[in-house]
C-alpha positions as CSV (number, residue, x, y, z in Angstrom):
1,M,4.3,-14.2,-14.3
2,K,6.1,-11.0,-13.3
3,A,5.7,-9.7,-9.8
4,A,7.3,-6.9,-7.8
5,M,8.8,-8.8,-4.8
6,F,9.2,-7.0,-1.4
7,Y,12.1,-8.2,0.6
8,G,12.0,-5.9,3.6
9,S,11.9,-2.3,4.8
10,G,14.6,-0.1,3.3
11,Q,15.0,-2.4,0.2
12,P,13.8,-1.6,-3.3
13,F,11.3,-3.9,-5.1
14,K,12.7,-6.5,-7.4
15,V,10.6,-7.4,-10.4
16,E,11.0,-11.2,-10.9
17,E,9.4,-14.1,-12.7
18,I,7.5,-16.3,-10.3
19,P,4.9,-19.1,-10.9
20,T,1.4,-17.9,-11.9
21,P,-1.0,-18.9,-9.2
22,E,-3.7,-21.5,-10.1
23,P,-7.3,-20.9,-8.9
24,G,-8.4,-23.5,-6.4
25,P,-12.0,-24.6,-5.8
26,G,-14.2,-21.5,-5.4
27,E,-11.4,-19.2,-6.6
28,V,-11.0,-16.9,-9.5
29,L,-7.7,-16.0,-11.3
30,V,-7.6,-12.3,-12.0
31,K,-5.3,-10.7,-14.5
32,I,-4.4,-7.4,-12.8
33,A,-4.8,-4.3,-14.9
34,A,-3.4,-1.8,-12.3
35,C,-2.8,-1.4,-8.6
36,G,-2.6,1.8,-6.7
37,V,0.4,3.0,-4.7
38,C,-0.8,3.8,-1.2
39,H,0.9,5.4,1.9
40,T,0.1,2.1,3.8
41,D,2.6,0.4,1.4
42,L,5.1,3.1,2.3
43,H,4.8,2.2,6.0
44,Y,6.0,-1.3,5.0
45,T,8.8,-0.2,2.6
46,D,10.2,2.7,4.5
47,H,9.0,2.7,8.2
48,N,9.6,-0.8,9.4
49,L,5.9,-1.6,9.8
50,P,5.9,-5.4,9.6
51,T,3.5,-7.2,7.3
52,V,1.7,-10.2,8.7
53,K,3.1,-12.5,6.0
54,K,6.8,-12.4,6.2
55,P,8.9,-11.2,3.2
56,P,9.6,-12.0,0.5
57,M,6.1,-11.3,-0.6
58,I,4.0,-9.1,-2.9
59,L,2.5,-5.8,-1.7
60,G,-0.5,-4.0,-3.2
61,H,-4.1,-3.8,-2.0
62,E,-5.8,-1.4,-4.5
63,A,-6.5,-3.4,-7.6
64,S,-8.7,-3.9,-10.6
65,G,-8.5,-6.4,-13.4
66,V,-10.2,-9.0,-15.6
67,V,-11.2,-12.6,-14.8
68,A,-8.7,-14.8,-16.5
69,A,-9.7,-18.3,-15.3
70,L,-12.2,-20.0,-13.0
71,G,-11.6,-22.6,-10.3
72,E,-13.8,-25.6,-9.7
73,G,-17.3,-24.7,-8.6
74,V,-17.2,-21.0,-9.5
75,T,-20.6,-19.9,-10.9
76,A,-20.8,-16.2,-10.1
77,W,-18.1,-15.1,-12.6
78,A,-17.1,-15.6,-16.2
79,E,-13.8,-15.2,-18.1
80,G,-13.5,-11.6,-19.3
81,D,-15.5,-10.0,-16.4
82,R,-14.2,-6.7,-15.2
83,V,-13.6,-6.7,-11.5
84,L,-12.5,-4.7,-8.5
85,L,-10.7,-6.3,-5.5
86,P,-11.5,-5.0,-2.0
87,A,-8.5,-3.9,0.0
88,V,-9.5,-6.1,2.9
89,Y,-12.2,-8.7,3.5
90,G,-13.7,-10.4,6.5
91,C,-14.3,-14.0,7.5
92,G,-18.1,-13.6,7.4
93,I,-18.6,-15.5,10.7
94,C,-17.1,-13.5,13.6
95,D,-19.2,-11.2,15.6
96,A,-18.0,-8.0,13.8
97,C,-18.8,-9.5,10.4
98,R,-22.3,-10.6,11.5
99,R,-22.9,-7.0,12.7
100,G,-21.9,-5.7,9.2
101,R,-18.6,-4.4,10.4
102,E,-16.3,-6.7,8.4
103,N,-13.7,-4.0,8.2
104,V,-12.8,-4.7,11.8
105,C,-13.2,-8.5,11.4
106,D,-11.4,-10.6,14.0
107,N,-9.8,-12.6,11.2
108,M,-9.5,-9.8,8.6
109,I,-7.4,-10.4,5.5
110,M,-5.6,-7.6,3.7
111,F,-4.0,-8.1,0.3
112,G,-0.4,-7.2,0.4
113,N,-0.2,-7.7,4.2
114,N,-1.8,-11.0,5.4
115,I,-1.5,-12.5,1.9
116,D,0.3,-11.7,-1.4
117,G,-1.1,-8.6,-3.0
118,A,-1.6,-7.2,-6.5
119,F,1.8,-5.7,-7.6
120,A,1.8,-8.7,-10.0
121,E,0.3,-9.8,-13.3
122,Y,-2.1,-12.3,-11.7
123,I,-3.7,-13.1,-8.4
124,A,-6.0,-15.9,-7.3
125,V,-8.8,-14.9,-5.0
126,S,-12.0,-16.2,-3.6
127,Q,-15.0,-15.6,-5.8
128,H,-16.8,-14.1,-2.9
129,T,-14.4,-11.1,-2.6
130,L,-14.8,-9.6,-6.0
131,F,-17.0,-6.8,-7.2
132,T,-18.2,-6.0,-10.7
133,L,-16.6,-3.0,-12.3
134,P,-19.2,-1.3,-14.7
135,E,-18.2,-0.7,-18.3
136,E,-18.7,3.1,-17.8
137,L,-15.6,3.1,-15.5
138,P,-12.0,3.0,-16.8
139,L,-10.3,-0.3,-15.9
140,V,-6.9,1.0,-15.0
141,E,-7.8,4.1,-13.0
142,S,-10.7,2.5,-11.2
143,C,-8.3,0.4,-9.2
144,I,-8.1,3.3,-6.7
145,I,-11.7,2.9,-5.8
146,A,-10.6,-0.1,-3.7
147,D,-9.1,2.1,-1.0
148,A,-8.6,5.7,-2.0
149,L,-12.4,6.1,-2.4
150,T,-13.9,3.5,-0.2
151,T,-11.9,4.5,2.9
152,P,-13.1,8.1,2.6
153,Y,-16.7,6.9,2.0
154,Q,-16.7,4.9,5.2
155,A,-15.2,7.9,7.1
156,V,-17.7,10.4,5.8
157,A,-20.9,8.5,5.4
158,N,-20.8,6.0,8.3
159,R,-18.3,7.3,10.9
160,G,-18.6,11.1,10.3
161,Q,-22.3,10.9,9.4
162,V,-21.9,14.1,7.3
163,R,-25.3,15.6,6.4
164,P,-26.3,18.3,3.9
165,G,-25.4,21.7,5.3
166,D,-22.8,20.4,7.8
167,N,-19.7,22.5,8.2
168,V,-16.7,20.1,7.7
169,V,-12.9,20.5,8.0
170,V,-10.4,18.0,6.5
171,F,-6.8,18.1,7.7
172,G,-4.5,16.6,5.1
173,C,-5.2,16.5,1.4
174,G,-3.1,13.6,0.3
175,G,-4.5,10.6,-1.6
176,I,-7.0,9.7,1.2
177,G,-7.7,13.2,2.6
178,V,-8.5,14.8,-0.8
179,N,-11.1,12.1,-1.3
180,V,-12.5,12.8,2.2
181,V,-13.0,16.3,0.8
182,Q,-14.7,14.9,-2.3
183,M,-17.0,12.5,-0.4
184,A,-18.0,15.1,2.2
185,A,-18.8,17.6,-0.5
186,A,-20.8,14.9,-2.4
187,A,-22.8,14.4,0.9
188,G,-23.7,18.1,1.0
189,G,-21.1,19.2,3.5
190,Q,-19.5,22.7,3.3
191,V,-15.9,21.6,3.3
192,I,-12.8,23.5,4.4
193,A,-9.6,21.8,3.4
194,V,-6.3,22.3,5.4
195,D,-2.8,21.4,4.2
196,I,0.6,22.9,4.0
197,A,0.9,22.4,0.2
198,D,-0.9,24.8,-2.1
199,E,-1.0,22.3,-4.9
200,K,-3.0,19.9,-2.7
201,L,-5.3,22.7,-1.6
202,E,-6.0,23.5,-5.3
203,W,-7.0,19.8,-5.8
204,A,-9.3,20.1,-2.8
205,K,-11.0,23.1,-4.4
206,K,-11.5,21.1,-7.6
207,L,-13.1,18.3,-5.6
208,G,-15.6,20.5,-3.8
209,A,-13.9,22.4,-0.9
210,V,-15.6,25.8,-0.4
211,A,-12.5,27.2,1.3
212,T,-8.9,26.2,2.0
213,I,-6.3,27.1,4.6
214,N,-2.6,26.7,4.3
215,S,-1.8,25.9,7.9
216,S,1.9,27.0,7.5
217,Q,0.7,30.6,6.8
218,V,-1.7,31.1,9.8
219,E,-1.0,31.4,13.5
220,R,-3.9,29.2,14.6
221,V,-6.1,27.1,12.2
222,D,-8.9,26.7,14.7
223,K,-9.3,30.5,14.9
224,E,-9.5,30.8,11.1
225,I,-12.1,27.9,11.0
226,R,-14.3,29.6,13.7
227,K,-14.3,32.9,11.7
228,L,-15.3,31.0,8.5
229,T,-18.0,28.9,10.2
230,G,-19.4,31.2,12.9
231,G,-18.2,29.0,15.8
232,G,-16.6,25.8,14.5
233,V,-17.4,22.8,12.4
234,D,-19.8,20.0,12.9
235,V,-17.4,17.3,11.7
236,A,-13.6,17.3,11.6
237,F,-11.5,14.7,9.7
238,E,-7.8,14.1,10.4
239,A,-6.2,12.2,7.5
240,I,-2.5,12.6,8.3
241,G,-1.9,10.6,11.4
242,L,0.0,13.1,13.6
243,P,-0.9,14.0,17.2
244,V,-0.5,17.8,16.4
245,T,-3.0,17.7,13.6
246,Q,-5.3,15.5,15.4
247,E,-5.4,18.0,18.3
248,A,-5.8,20.9,15.9
249,A,-8.7,19.2,14.2
250,F,-10.4,18.6,17.5
251,A,-9.9,22.3,18.4
252,C,-11.9,23.3,15.3
253,L,-15.2,21.6,16.5
254,R,-18.2,23.4,17.7
255,K,-20.1,22.1,20.7
256,G,-21.4,18.6,20.1
257,G,-19.0,18.2,17.2
258,R,-17.5,14.9,16.0
259,L,-13.8,14.2,15.3
260,V,-13.0,11.3,12.9
261,L,-9.5,9.9,13.0
262,V,-8.7,8.5,9.5
263,G,-4.9,8.8,9.6
264,W,-2.9,6.1,11.5
265,S,-0.6,7.2,14.3
266,G,1.4,5.2,16.8
267,K,1.7,8.2,19.1
268,P,-0.8,9.5,21.7
269,M,-2.6,12.7,21.2
270,S,-3.5,15.1,24.1
271,L,-7.1,15.7,24.9
272,K,-9.1,17.8,27.3
273,S,-11.5,15.2,28.5
274,G,-13.5,17.8,30.3
275,R,-14.4,19.5,27.0
276,V,-15.4,16.1,25.6
277,M,-17.8,15.5,28.5
278,Y,-19.1,19.0,29.0
279,Y,-19.9,19.7,25.4
280,E,-20.8,16.2,24.4
281,M,-18.0,15.9,21.8
282,E,-17.5,12.7,19.9
283,I,-14.2,11.1,18.8
284,V,-14.4,8.1,16.5
285,G,-11.9,6.1,14.4
286,S,-12.4,5.0,10.8
287,L,-10.7,2.0,9.3
288,G,-11.0,1.0,5.6
289,C,-14.5,0.2,4.5
290,P,-16.8,-2.8,4.9
291,A,-17.2,-4.8,1.8
292,S,-21.0,-4.3,2.0
293,Q,-20.4,-0.6,1.2
294,Y,-18.3,-1.1,-2.0
295,P,-21.3,-1.2,-4.4
296,K,-22.4,2.2,-3.1
297,V,-19.0,3.7,-3.8
298,I,-18.8,2.1,-7.3
299,E,-22.2,3.5,-8.1
300,L,-21.2,7.0,-7.0
301,A,-18.2,6.7,-9.4
302,R,-20.3,5.3,-12.2
303,N,-22.8,8.1,-11.9
304,G,-20.1,10.8,-11.9
305,K,-21.0,11.9,-8.3
306,V,-17.3,11.4,-7.4
307,K,-14.3,11.7,-9.7
308,V,-11.9,8.7,-10.3
309,K,-9.9,9.0,-13.5
310,E,-8.8,12.6,-12.8
311,L,-7.3,11.5,-9.5
312,V,-4.7,9.3,-11.1
313,T,-1.9,11.7,-11.8
314,A,0.9,9.2,-12.7
315,R,1.0,5.8,-14.3
316,F,4.0,3.4,-14.2
317,P,4.7,0.0,-15.7
318,L,5.5,-2.7,-13.3
319,D,9.2,-2.6,-14.1
320,Q,9.2,1.0,-12.9
321,I,7.5,0.4,-9.5
322,N,10.4,1.9,-7.6
323,D,9.9,5.1,-9.5
324,A,6.2,5.0,-8.5
325,F,7.2,4.8,-4.8
326,D,9.7,7.6,-5.2
327,T,6.9,9.8,-6.6
328,L,4.8,9.0,-3.5
329,R,7.8,9.7,-1.2
330,R,8.1,13.2,-2.8
331,G,4.4,13.8,-2.2
332,E,3.8,14.5,-5.9
333,G,0.3,14.3,-7.4
334,I,-2.7,12.6,-5.9
335,R,-2.5,8.9,-6.8
336,S,0.0,6.9,-8.8
337,V,-0.9,3.5,-10.2
338,V,1.3,0.6,-11.4
339,M,0.1,-1.0,-14.6
340,M,0.8,-4.6,-15.5
341,D,0.6,-4.2,-19.3
């Protein structure tokens, strides 16, 4: 099969012929239809973030496909079934998994990090990891559900606990942030989107934002937010991963508000702990999405409550995967996918 091999940060992908994996007992061989290009991948390729599995390896954690073959003992699937792969999956037996928080599993496995991922024509996976992809959803574009939609769902529904009528602000309208906007709007939130790119703010409006702010054109975002909301938002999401925007998002909260950190940062943010205590503020992190929540997100997409196909703004064949990553580096569009056919 053909696969895009990753040899290390700063090096381009090399599309090579490698052996097609064979499904072992309890495993399914999936013919990959498409795999999304995510900023997490860019941390590996450009920013020296090490993968757990040492290169050479295959990246890619946002995949959809069709069951191509069954290993011994597989009863839940049949050849030809349309499936979605989760970005990460848990062991099922640690304390976190037993409490329904498999996204922070002690032994968590991430495709394209702990093990080979889906920038390849085929992948062999445990039958227990897969989800059915309804016929109403497009096979190629629905690959982005596996991270670009499930991660925002976890942030909005479970960590942010957005309720109808809540005032919400989202800092950063990239591939994850713009879907935080979409999920918060679907939950009934009155969403204000913040970014420095007018194009991304236009996307935020299309996906449900009631107002937008270009932070490069105002002196203080928090003052603008307070004017729009009459005192601040109930929930703020930071989907960039920069201390300055994390601090700005916190400043937009009303008393008793909740800040949800979705973007990853290796640097500390400054925080007035007295304000946290005195006004009963909350600060929570949000990582990926528990596998138990995937069916809810798939159903939201199937019913048209959230958009999927429209979010895929560029499609590249596997041989052009380096062009797909260049598109991500330039910040163009919302989500690019790499197609295997």
